[in-house]
ZAMARGU-4260 file (C-alpha; in steps of 0.2 Angstrom, whole numbers, plus 5000, padded with zeros to 4 digits):
<rodrens>
0) 4866/5024/4870 | 4873/5041/4874 | 4879/5035/4891 | 4888/5020/4883 | 4898/5032/4872
5) 4902/5043/4886 | 4909/5029/4896 | 4919/5023/4881 | 4926/5040/4879 | 4932/5040/4897
10) 4941/5024/4894 | 4950/5031/4879 | 4955/5048/4884 | 4972/5051/4889 | 4975/5059/4906
15) 4974/5077/4902 | 4991/5081/4909 | 4995/5098/4901 | 4979/5106/4907 | 4980/5099/4925
20) 4999/5103/4927 | 4996/5121/4921 | 4981/5123/4932 | 4990/5117/4948 | 5006/5126/4944
25) 4997/5142/4941 | 4988/5141/4957 | 4997/5150/4972 | 4986/5141/4984 | 4989/5124/4978
30) 5004/5121/4989 | 5012/5108/4978 | 5019/5106/4961 | 5013/5096/4946 | 5023/5088/4932
35) 5024/5074/4919 | 5027/5057/4927 | 5034/5047/4913 | 5027/5030/4918 | 5009/5037/4918
40) 5011/5049/4904 | 5003/5039/4890 | 4989/5031/4901 | 4971/5032/4897 | 4959/5036/4911
45) 4954/5018/4910 | 4972/5011/4912 | 4975/5023/4926 | 4959/5016/4935 | 4966/4998/4934
50) 4981/5002/4944 | 4970/5008/4958 | 4957/4997/4966 | 4959/4998/4985 | 4942/4999/4994
55) 4938/5006/5011 | 4933/4995/5025 | 4914/4993/5024 | 4905/5002/5038 | 4896/4986/5043
60) 4913/4978/5046 | 4921/4992/5056 | 4911/4987/5072 | 4919/4970/5071 | 4937/4976/5069
65) 4947/4980/5085 | 4951/4999/5087 | 4968/5002/5094 | 4971/5016/5107 | 4987/5025/5113
70) 4989/5035/5129 | 4991/5053/5125 | 5006/5054/5137 | 5018/5051/5123 | 5029/5066/5118
75) 5028/5064/5100 | 5042/5073/5089 | 5037/5087/5077 | 5045/5077/5063 | 5047/5058/5061
80) 5053/5047/5047 | 5052/5028/5050 | 5067/5025/5038 | 5078/5035/5050 | 5070/5028/5066
85) 5074/5011/5061 | 5089/5012/5048 | 5092/4994/5050 | 5076/4989/5042 | 5078/4988/5023
90) 5060/4982/5022 | 5053/4999/5026 | 5049/5001/5008 | 5043/4984/5006 | 5029/4972/5013
95) 5027/4972/5032 | 5043/4980/5039 | 5036/4977/5056 | 5045/4960/5057 | 5061/4970/5057
100) 5055/4983/5069 | 5049/4970/5082 | 5060/4956/5079 | 5076/4963/5070 | 5073/4952/5055
105) 5071/4959/5037 | 5057/4947/5030 | 5050/4950/5013 | 5033/4942/5011 | 5026/4935/4995
110) 5014/4946/4985 | 5008/4930/4975 | 5002/4921/4991 | 4991/4935/4996 | 4986/4940/4978
115) 4982/4922/4973 | 4977/4912/4988 | 4967/4926/4997 | 4961/4931/4981 | 4942/4935/4981
120) 4941/4933/5000 | 4951/4950/5000 | 4941/4958/4986 | 4943/4955/4967 | 4959/4947/4965
125) 4971/4956/4954 | 4958/4970/4952 | 4960/4976/4970 | 4952/4973/4987 | 4950/4979/5005
130) 4967/4981/5015 | 4959/4975/5032 | 4954/4959/5023 | 4972/4956/5018 | 4978/4959/5036
135) 4965/4946/5042 | 4971/4933/5029 | 4989/4937/5036 | 4983/4933/5053 | 4973/4917/5050
140) 4982/4909/5035 | 4999/4917/5035 | 5009/4923/5020 | 5025/4914/5013 | 5041/4922/5009
145) 5045/4930/4993 | 5059/4918/4990 | 5046/4904/4992 | 5033/4911/4980 | 5040/4926/4970
150) 5030/4939/4960 | 5020/4931/4946 | 5028/4940/4931 | 5044/4949/4928 | 5036/4964/4920
155) 5030/4971/4937 | 5021/4987/4937 | 5027/4993/4920 | 5010/4985/4914 | 4994/4995/4917
160) 4987/4984/4931 | 4984/4966/4930 | 4968/4964/4920 | 4966/4959/4906 | 4983/4954/4900
165) 4988/4949/4918 | 4974/4939/4926 | 4975/4935/4945 | 4987/4920/4946 | 4982/4903/4952
170) 4985/4898/4970 | 4997/4883/4969 | 5003/4883/4987 | 5020/4877/4982 | 5037/4885/4984
175) 5047/4887/4968 | 5063/4881/4977 | 5064/4862/4980 | 5071/4864/4998 | 5057/4875/5004
180) 5041/4870/5011 | 5025/4880/5008 | 5018/4877/5026 | 5034/4881/5035 | 5038/4896/5024
185) 5022/4905/5031 | 5024/4920/5042 | 5009/4926/5052 | 5001/4942/5059 | 4997/4942/5078
190) 4982/4953/5075 | 4974/4965/5063 | 4966/4982/5069 | 4960/4999/5064 | 4968/5015/5070
195) 4956/5029/5076 | 4954/5043/5063 | 4963/5055/5075 | 4980/5063/5071 | 4988/5059/5087
200) 4982/5041/5087 | 4989/5038/5070 | 5006/5047/5074 | 5007/5037/5090 | 5004/5020/5081
205) 5017/5024/5068 | 5030/5030/5081 | 5028/5015/5093 | 5025/5001/5081 | 5030/5006/5063
210) 5021/5011/5047 | 5003/5009/5044 | 4992/5006/5029 | 4977/5017/5022 | 4966/5017/5007
215) 4962/5035/5001 | 4953/5043/4986 | 4963/5047/4970 | 4958/5061/4958 | 4966/5065/4941
220) 4978/5078/4948 | 4986/5066/4960 | 4994/5057/4945 | 5004/5072/4941 | 5011/5075/4959
225) 5029/5080/4959 | 5033/5089/4975 | 5026/5099/4990 | 5011/5095/5001 | 4997/5087/4990
230) 4979/5093/4992 | 4966/5089/4979 | 4963/5104/4967 | 4956/5098/4951 | 4950/5083/4941
235) 4938/5069/4943 | 4938/5055/4955 | 4946/5039/4949 | 4946/5026/4963 | 4954/5021/4979
240) 4972/5017/4982 | 4982/5010/4996 | 4998/5018/5003 | 5010/5016/5018 | 5012/5030/5030
245) 5030/5032/5035 | 5032/5049/5043 | 5026/5066/5046 | 5032/5084/5047 | 5029/5103/5045
250) 5034/5114/5031 | 5044/5130/5033 | 5027/5139/5030 | 5019/5130/5044 | 5009/5117/5034
255) 5007/5100/5043 | 5009/5085/5032 | 5010/5066/5031 | 5024/5057/5022 | 5019/5042/5012
260) 5029/5029/5004 | 5026/5025/4986 | 5042/5016/4982 | 5036/4999/4978 | 5037/4985/4965
265) 5021/4976/4964 | 5004/4978/4957 | 4990/4974/4969 | 4983/4987/4981 | 4975/4975/4993
270) 4991/4968/4999 | 5002/4973/5014 | 5011/4986/5004 | 5011/5004/5000 | 5010/5009/4982
275) 5016/5002/4965 | 5021/5017/4955 | 5040/5015/4958 | 5053/5029/4959 | 5048/5038/4943
280) 5032/5044/4951 | 5031/5059/4963 | 5046/5064/4973 | 5057/5049/4970 | 5042/5037/4974
285) 5036/5047/4989 | 5023/5060/4992 | 5017/5072/5006 | 4999/5076/5009 | 4990/5088/5021
290) 4989/5082/5039 | 4975/5084/5051 | 4962/5088/5037 | 4958/5070/5032 | 4963/5075/5014
295) 4955/5063/5002 | 4950/5052/5016 | 4968/5048/5020 | 4965/5048/5039 | 4948/5039/5039
300) 4953/5021/5036 | 4970/5017/5044 | 4974/4999/5047 | 4988/4989/5054 | 4993/4973/5063
305) 5008/4966/5073 | 5018/4952/5067 | 5019/4935/5075 | 5035/4926/5080 | 5027/4909/5073
310) 5039/4901/5061 | 5052/4915/5063 | 5065/4905/5072 | 5058/4887/5069 | 5070/4874/5061
315) 5060/4862/5050 | 5067/4844/5052 | 5054/4835/5041 | 5046/4840/5025 | 5028/4837/5021
320) 5032/4824/5008 | 5044/4815/5020 | 5060/4823/5014 | 5072/4834/5025 | 5073/4853/5023
325) 5077/4868/5034 | 5073/4886/5035
</rodrens>
């Protein structure tokens, strides 16, 4: 009975923002500044946990997933930002910007397709999942465009996760637009792979092919990040989260960091995206974290994939029901 009430109190308590913020900002060795992030300011710990949910690749699965390798002859820059490297790609902050990087096309993929139709194959539907499973779904089943199957509600991530008010949507396999076809709106991945937990290999993958995705451990203090190079200082473990790596650099004080994108719109952590906390969180929706130390396991489970040209340039002349349509 005592354990039941302890668990219940954890769900009811608000995130202890004042004590954590003061603890971080009073610590000269923290290396980052904490503050109130309005979107999360009145969340209970239970609500905050519901916007997490990314799970690491199971150890038993890792042996079956290809591990990419880059030759160490690359002369990597001291600083790198994917948004500056590929300024023509407006999708750097959205789902799978590699279509733009590889083929010069800004393709925005459907969250609903992956969330509903991969569903429990990827993990637990709207309650989270494993990123590499989502990449595999993308390779084998494809994902339609956001125009074909837009996000399932207009509230977006202003609600605290999907359950229970927002259950996993049903997989309808039908475009909302009458002139679009589900099968022909699919875009595919050419492969899905892991990147070795090695600083150079991760940097080389980003530099050559574009942003990558990773699941990492989230603690209470991370909810209050505002600026600087994050390192876990205080607070309990809350769950896993998926983010998109878009760059790296070194501070004026000589501290190496990764630059992660959190500027996203959607609510499911097992999809091909970075984060869903929007621009009100962190440093305008982005954050920096210590590089080369595997902080919070962020260098441990890096996954990515290359896009396929399938359906990118194809003109559809006959619909599945006999009508005419084109993409």
